[in-house]
C-alpha positions as CSV (number, residue, x, y, z in Angstrom):
1,X,38.1,-63.4,-169.8
2,X,34.7,-62.6,-170.9
3,X,33.8,-58.8,-170.8
4,X,31.4,-57.5,-168.5
5,X,28.3,-55.6,-169.6
6,X,29.5,-52.0,-170.1
7,X,26.3,-50.6,-168.2
8,X,27.3,-53.2,-165.5
9,X,30.7,-51.9,-165.4
10,X,29.4,-48.3,-164.7
11,X,26.7,-49.2,-162.6
12,X,23.8,-47.5,-164.4
13,X,20.6,-48.8,-166.2
14,X,20.7,-49.2,-169.9
15,X,18.1,-46.1,-170.1
16,X,20.4,-43.6,-168.5
17,X,21.0,-40.4,-170.2
18,X,24.2,-38.9,-170.9
19,X,24.6,-37.0,-167.7
20,X,24.0,-40.2,-165.8
21,X,26.7,-42.1,-167.6
22,X,29.2,-39.0,-167.0
23,X,28.5,-39.0,-163.2
24,X,28.9,-42.8,-163.0
25,X,32.1,-42.4,-164.8
26,X,33.5,-39.6,-162.9
27,X,32.9,-41.4,-159.8
28,X,34.5,-44.7,-160.9
29,X,37.5,-43.1,-162.6
30,X,38.4,-41.1,-159.4
31,X,37.7,-44.1,-157.3
32,X,40.3,-46.5,-159.4
33,X,42.8,-44.0,-161.0
34,X,46.3,-45.4,-160.9
35,X,47.5,-42.0,-159.4
36,X,45.2,-42.8,-156.2
37,X,46.2,-46.4,-156.3
38,X,49.8,-46.9,-157.0
39,X,51.0,-50.4,-157.5
40,X,47.5,-51.8,-157.4
41,X,46.9,-54.1,-160.4
42,X,43.3,-54.8,-159.5
43,X,42.4,-50.9,-159.4
44,X,44.2,-50.3,-162.7
45,X,42.4,-53.1,-164.4
46,X,39.1,-51.7,-163.2
47,X,40.2,-48.1,-164.2
48,X,40.8,-49.6,-167.9
49,X,37.4,-51.3,-167.7
50,X,35.5,-48.2,-166.7
51,X,37.3,-46.1,-169.3
52,X,36.4,-48.5,-172.2
53,X,32.9,-48.6,-171.2
54,X,32.5,-45.0,-171.1
55,X,34.4,-44.4,-174.3
56,X,31.7,-46.5,-175.9
57,X,28.4,-45.3,-174.2
58,X,29.1,-41.5,-174.2
59,X,28.9,-41.8,-178.1
60,X,25.5,-42.3,-179.4
61,X,26.7,-44.0,-182.6
62,X,28.9,-46.5,-180.7
63,X,26.3,-46.9,-178.1
64,X,23.5,-47.8,-180.5
65,X,25.8,-50.5,-182.1
66,X,26.6,-51.8,-178.6
67,X,22.9,-52.0,-177.6
68,X,22.1,-54.0,-180.7
69,X,25.2,-56.4,-181.0
70,X,27.0,-56.0,-177.8
71,X,30.9,-56.4,-177.7
72,X,30.7,-58.2,-181.1
73,X,30.1,-54.7,-182.5
74,X,33.7,-53.7,-181.7
75,X,35.8,-56.8,-182.3
76,X,38.9,-56.1,-184.0
77,X,39.6,-52.9,-182.6
78,X,36.4,-51.3,-183.4
79,X,35.9,-49.9,-179.7
80,X,38.3,-47.1,-180.6
81,X,41.1,-47.6,-178.2
82,X,38.8,-48.1,-175.2
83,X,41.6,-49.7,-173.3
84,X,44.3,-46.8,-173.8
85,X,44.4,-44.4,-171.0
86,X,47.9,-43.0,-171.6
87,X,46.3,-39.4,-171.1
88,X,46.3,-40.4,-167.4
89,X,44.3,-38.2,-165.0
90,X,44.3,-35.2,-167.7
91,X,41.6,-37.1,-169.5
92,X,39.4,-37.3,-166.5
93,X,40.2,-33.8,-165.6
94,X,39.0,-32.8,-169.3
95,X,35.7,-34.6,-168.5
96,X,35.1,-32.9,-165.3
97,X,36.5,-29.1,-165.6
98,X,37.3,-29.0,-169.4
99,X,34.4,-26.2,-170.1
100,X,35.5,-24.5,-167.0
101,X,38.8,-24.3,-168.0
102,X,37.9,-22.8,-171.5
103,X,36.8,-25.5,-173.8
104,X,38.1,-28.9,-175.0
105,X,41.8,-29.3,-174.1
106,X,42.3,-32.0,-176.4
107,X,42.6,-29.7,-179.3
108,X,45.8,-28.4,-177.6
109,X,47.9,-31.5,-178.2
110,X,51.0,-31.5,-180.3
111,X,50.4,-31.1,-183.9
112,X,46.9,-29.6,-183.6
113,X,45.7,-26.4,-183.8
114,X,42.7,-24.4,-182.7
115,X,39.6,-25.1,-185.1
116,X,37.8,-22.2,-186.4
117,X,34.7,-21.0,-184.6
118,X,31.1,-21.6,-185.5
119,X,29.1,-18.8,-186.6
120,X,25.5,-18.0,-186.4
121,X,23.3,-15.9,-189.2
122,X,19.8,-15.1,-188.3
123,X,17.8,-14.9,-191.7
124,X,14.3,-14.0,-192.0
125,X,12.2,-15.1,-194.8
126,X,8.5,-14.8,-196.0
127,X,5.7,-17.5,-195.8
128,X,5.9,-17.7,-199.4
129,X,9.7,-18.5,-199.5
130,X,9.1,-21.3,-196.8
131,X,6.5,-22.7,-198.9
132,X,8.1,-22.9,-202.1
133,X,12.0,-22.8,-201.2
134,X,14.6,-20.6,-202.5
135,X,18.1,-19.6,-202.6
136,X,19.4,-16.6,-200.7
137,X,22.6,-14.7,-200.8
138,X,23.8,-13.7,-197.6
139,X,27.1,-11.7,-196.5
140,X,28.7,-12.9,-193.3
141,X,31.5,-11.2,-191.6
142,X,33.9,-13.8,-190.5
143,X,37.9,-14.7,-190.8
144,X,39.3,-16.3,-193.6
145,X,42.9,-17.8,-194.2
146,X,45.6,-15.2,-194.8
147,X,46.6,-15.1,-198.3
148,X,50.2,-13.6,-197.6
149,X,51.2,-16.6,-195.5
150,X,48.7,-19.2,-196.5
151,X,47.5,-19.7,-193.1
152,X,50.7,-20.5,-191.5
153,X,51.2,-17.3,-189.5
154,X,54.9,-17.0,-190.4
155,X,56.5,-14.2,-192.5
156,X,57.7,-15.2,-196.0
157,X,60.8,-17.5,-195.4
158,X,60.2,-17.9,-191.8
159,X,59.5,-21.4,-189.9
160,X,57.9,-22.2,-186.9
161,X,59.9,-23.2,-183.9
162,X,59.4,-25.6,-180.9
163,X,57.5,-23.8,-178.1
164,X,60.3,-23.3,-175.3
165,X,57.5,-23.5,-172.8
166,X,56.0,-26.8,-173.3
167,X,58.9,-28.3,-175.2
168,X,56.6,-28.8,-178.2
169,X,53.9,-31.0,-176.7
170,X,51.3,-28.1,-176.3
171,X,50.7,-28.9,-172.7
172,X,52.2,-27.9,-169.6
173,X,51.7,-30.1,-166.3
174,X,51.6,-29.2,-162.6
175,X,51.5,-31.3,-159.5
176,X,49.1,-30.8,-156.9
177,X,49.2,-33.5,-154.2
178,X,48.5,-36.7,-155.8
179,X,47.0,-34.7,-158.7
180,X,48.7,-34.2,-162.1
181,X,46.9,-31.5,-163.9
182,X,47.6,-30.7,-167.7
183,X,46.6,-27.4,-169.1
184,X,46.9,-26.0,-172.6
185,X,50.2,-24.1,-173.0
186,X,49.7,-20.3,-172.7
187,X,52.5,-19.5,-175.0
188,X,51.9,-21.6,-178.1
189,X,47.9,-21.8,-177.3
190,X,48.4,-25.6,-177.4
191,X,50.2,-26.0,-180.9
192,X,53.6,-27.0,-179.7
193,X,55.4,-24.4,-181.7
194,X,55.7,-20.6,-182.0
195,X,56.4,-18.1,-184.5
196,X,59.6,-15.7,-184.1
197,X,58.7,-13.6,-187.5
198,X,55.0,-13.5,-187.8
199,X,53.2,-12.5,-190.8
200,X,52.6,-8.7,-190.5
201,X,49.1,-9.1,-192.2
202,X,47.6,-11.4,-189.9
203,X,50.0,-10.8,-187.0
204,X,50.9,-14.5,-187.0
205,X,47.2,-15.9,-186.4
206,X,47.1,-17.1,-190.1
207,X,43.8,-15.4,-190.7
208,X,42.1,-12.2,-191.4
209,X,38.9,-10.7,-191.0
210,X,36.7,-10.5,-194.1
211,X,33.0,-10.3,-195.2
212,X,32.0,-13.5,-197.2
213,X,29.1,-13.7,-199.7
214,X,27.6,-17.3,-199.4
215,X,24.3,-18.9,-201.1
216,X,21.8,-20.5,-198.9
217,X,19.6,-23.2,-200.2
218,X,16.3,-23.0,-198.3
219,X,14.2,-26.0,-198.7
220,X,10.4,-26.0,-199.3
221,X,8.6,-26.4,-196.1
222,X,11.0,-25.2,-193.5
223,X,9.4,-23.7,-190.3
224,X,10.5,-21.0,-187.9
225,X,13.5,-21.8,-186.0
226,X,14.7,-24.1,-188.7
227,X,18.5,-24.7,-188.5
228,X,20.7,-24.9,-191.9
229,X,24.3,-25.9,-191.4
230,X,27.0,-24.9,-193.9
231,X,29.8,-27.1,-193.2
232,X,33.3,-25.5,-193.3
233,X,31.9,-22.0,-193.7
234,X,32.5,-20.7,-190.2
235,X,35.7,-18.9,-189.0
236,X,39.1,-20.0,-190.4
237,X,41.2,-22.2,-187.9
238,X,44.3,-20.9,-186.4
239,X,47.3,-21.5,-188.7
240,X,45.8,-24.1,-190.9
241,X,43.4,-25.7,-188.5
242,X,40.1,-26.8,-189.8
243,X,37.4,-24.0,-190.2
244,X,34.1,-23.8,-188.3
245,X,30.7,-24.2,-189.5
246,X,28.1,-21.7,-190.2
247,X,24.5,-22.1,-188.7
248,X,21.8,-20.4,-190.6
249,X,18.7,-19.8,-188.3
250,X,15.7,-19.3,-190.1
251,X,12.8,-17.0,-188.8
252,X,9.4,-17.0,-190.7
253,X,7.5,-13.6,-191.0
254,X,3.9,-13.5,-189.9
255,X,1.6,-13.4,-193.1
256,X,-1.1,-10.7,-193.6
257,X,-3.9,-13.4,-194.5
258,X,-2.6,-16.9,-193.6
259,X,-1.6,-18.3,-190.2
260,X,0.5,-21.4,-190.3
261,X,0.4,-24.7,-188.0
262,X,2.9,-27.3,-188.9
263,X,1.8,-27.9,-192.6
264,X,-1.5,-26.5,-192.5
265,X,-2.8,-23.0,-193.6
266,X,-5.6,-21.2,-191.6
267,X,-7.4,-18.4,-193.4
268,X,-10.5,-16.2,-192.3
269,X,-12.6,-15.2,-195.2
270,X,-15.7,-12.8,-195.1
271,X,-18.6,-13.8,-197.1
272,X,-21.7,-11.7,-197.9
273,X,-24.9,-12.5,-196.1
274,X,-26.7,-13.3,-199.3
275,X,-24.3,-16.0,-200.1
276,X,-24.2,-17.2,-196.4
277,X,-28.0,-17.4,-196.5
278,X,-28.8,-19.1,-200.0
279,X,-25.6,-20.6,-200.6
280,X,-23.1,-20.1,-203.6
281,X,-19.4,-20.5,-204.4
282,X,-16.4,-18.0,-203.9
283,X,-12.7,-18.0,-204.7
284,X,-10.2,-17.8,-201.8
285,X,-6.3,-17.1,-202.3
286,X,-3.8,-19.9,-201.3
287,X,-0.3,-19.7,-200.5
288,X,0.9,-20.8,-203.8
289,X,-0.3,-17.7,-205.3
290,X,-3.7,-19.0,-207.2
291,X,-7.1,-19.2,-206.3
292,X,-9.1,-22.2,-205.1
293,X,-13.0,-22.4,-205.5
294,X,-15.1,-23.1,-202.4
295,X,-18.6,-24.0,-202.4
296,X,-20.7,-22.3,-199.5
297,X,-23.8,-24.2,-198.5
298,X,-27.1,-22.3,-197.6
299,X,-27.3,-21.2,-194.0
300,X,-23.7,-20.8,-193.4
301,X,-22.8,-19.1,-190.0
302,X,-20.0,-17.2,-188.9
303,X,-17.2,-19.3,-187.5
304,X,-17.8,-22.2,-189.8
305,X,-14.7,-24.1,-190.9
306,X,-14.1,-25.5,-194.3
307,X,-11.2,-27.7,-195.5
308,X,-9.4,-27.4,-198.6
309,X,-7.3,-30.5,-199.1
310,X,-3.5,-30.3,-200.1
311,X,-3.8,-26.4,-200.4
312,X,-1.6,-25.7,-197.3
313,X,2.3,-25.7,-197.0
314,X,4.9,-27.8,-198.5
315,X,6.2,-31.0,-196.3
316,X,9.8,-30.6,-195.7
317,X,11.6,-33.3,-197.8
318,X,8.3,-34.7,-199.1
319,X,6.1,-34.1,-202.1
320,X,3.1,-33.8,-200.3
321,X,1.3,-30.6,-199.0
322,X,-0.8,-29.9,-195.9
323,X,-4.5,-28.8,-195.7
324,X,-6.1,-25.3,-195.9
325,X,-8.9,-24.4,-193.5
326,X,-11.1,-21.7,-194.3
327,X,-13.1,-20.0,-191.5
328,X,-16.3,-17.8,-192.7
329,X,-17.1,-14.6,-191.4
330,X,-20.6,-13.5,-192.3
331,X,-20.7,-9.7,-193.2
332,X,-23.5,-7.7,-192.3
333,X,-24.5,-5.1,-195.3
334,X,-24.3,-1.6,-194.4
335,X,-25.4,1.7,-196.3
336,X,-28.6,0.2,-197.3
337,X,-31.2,2.0,-199.5
338,X,-34.6,2.7,-198.3
339,X,-36.0,0.0,-200.6
340,X,-33.5,-2.6,-199.4
341,X,-34.3,-1.9,-195.8
342,X,-38.2,-2.5,-196.8
343,X,-37.2,-5.7,-198.5
344,X,-35.4,-7.0,-195.5
345,X,-38.5,-6.0,-193.3
346,X,-40.7,-8.0,-195.4
347,X,-38.5,-11.0,-195.5
348,X,-38.3,-11.0,-191.6
349,X,-42.2,-10.9,-191.7
350,X,-42.7,-13.5,-194.3
351,X,-41.3,-16.6,-192.2
352,X,-41.0,-18.0,-188.6
353,X,-38.1,-16.6,-186.6
354,X,-36.8,-20.1,-185.9
355,X,-36.4,-21.2,-189.3
356,X,-34.6,-17.8,-190.1
357,X,-32.2,-17.4,-187.1
358,X,-31.9,-20.8,-185.3
359,X,-29.0,-19.7,-183.2
360,X,-30.8,-16.6,-182.0
361,X,-34.0,-18.3,-181.3
362,X,-32.3,-21.0,-179.5
363,X,-30.3,-18.5,-177.4
364,X,-33.3,-16.6,-176.4
365,X,-35.3,-19.7,-175.4
366,X,-32.4,-20.6,-172.9
367,X,-32.7,-17.0,-171.7
368,X,-36.6,-17.5,-171.1
369,X,-35.9,-20.7,-169.2
370,X,-33.4,-19.2,-166.8
371,X,-35.9,-16.4,-166.2
372,X,-38.7,-18.7,-165.6
373,X,-36.5,-20.7,-163.1
374,X,-35.6,-17.6,-161.1
375,X,-39.4,-16.4,-160.8
376,X,-40.6,-19.9,-159.4
């Protein structure tokens, strides 16, 4: 029998997001679950079909493969056990209430242990470090595998025993009407076994608190808020379980001169009135620690912006750089001598005002027009 389209099975459009898929799955799974439809083969078949469709579509990678190749992408068992629902109603309960009950209960099945927790470390760097990249040594308070028991949690010579509360399954069941609810065993924390003679150093947890020194490689071009993941550098797992990850969140300090926007750099530079008037060249600082020569045309005004190509920030995972934009601020001279003031007065008398100060002349011309309109 040819399989139906997974989106059709769940009754959702192909553009549905993960929340839409989950809502549709919960509704159909509750409707067709064997516990609610005893001895109903048709309902059982539909439940399997719904479960298989959701197992594929809830995984981004599997969903992408299905969207491109359809059911052929999973021929030969590639669907990852879509028709296996041996977990019964507990799997649906995990989907709906797992977070409320304290996380993913699947980690509590027999033979498994609690994965170590993920850690977050906030690291502040300078704009120069973000430009060129660097390696930073950090000290992280965390938990590591206990050296005395090698992570087992048992004292030397002692062995774990089967948990009497769950019989080694790591979970306990309770019946509420037609619902069968599974919960992580509280006595063994889902591991299926307990330790009668725990390690005195770690009190049976298999891990101890310790500060860890780590080297973090910061690539050139990172931005404020960039997250770097260090796999396996989080907290140690319980009794030999895998460790968590460490996430380093970068904060880039404000700079005294430069402002950053993506890969571009902005800078406001004061220039002498004489240079702005007759033109010239100036040297401006750049983020790489060098100076760049910039030509100033005659008649430059405050607020004019000049672009220095490829003088901005490094581009993350690339070999190019952004641009640098320099905004000019024409500086009025102060503390002039009597002779300098006389020369400026002579200069003012020597030419037409419109050619000397076009913005000022234009502004007052508009003001004059307004006054004339008001008096008409």
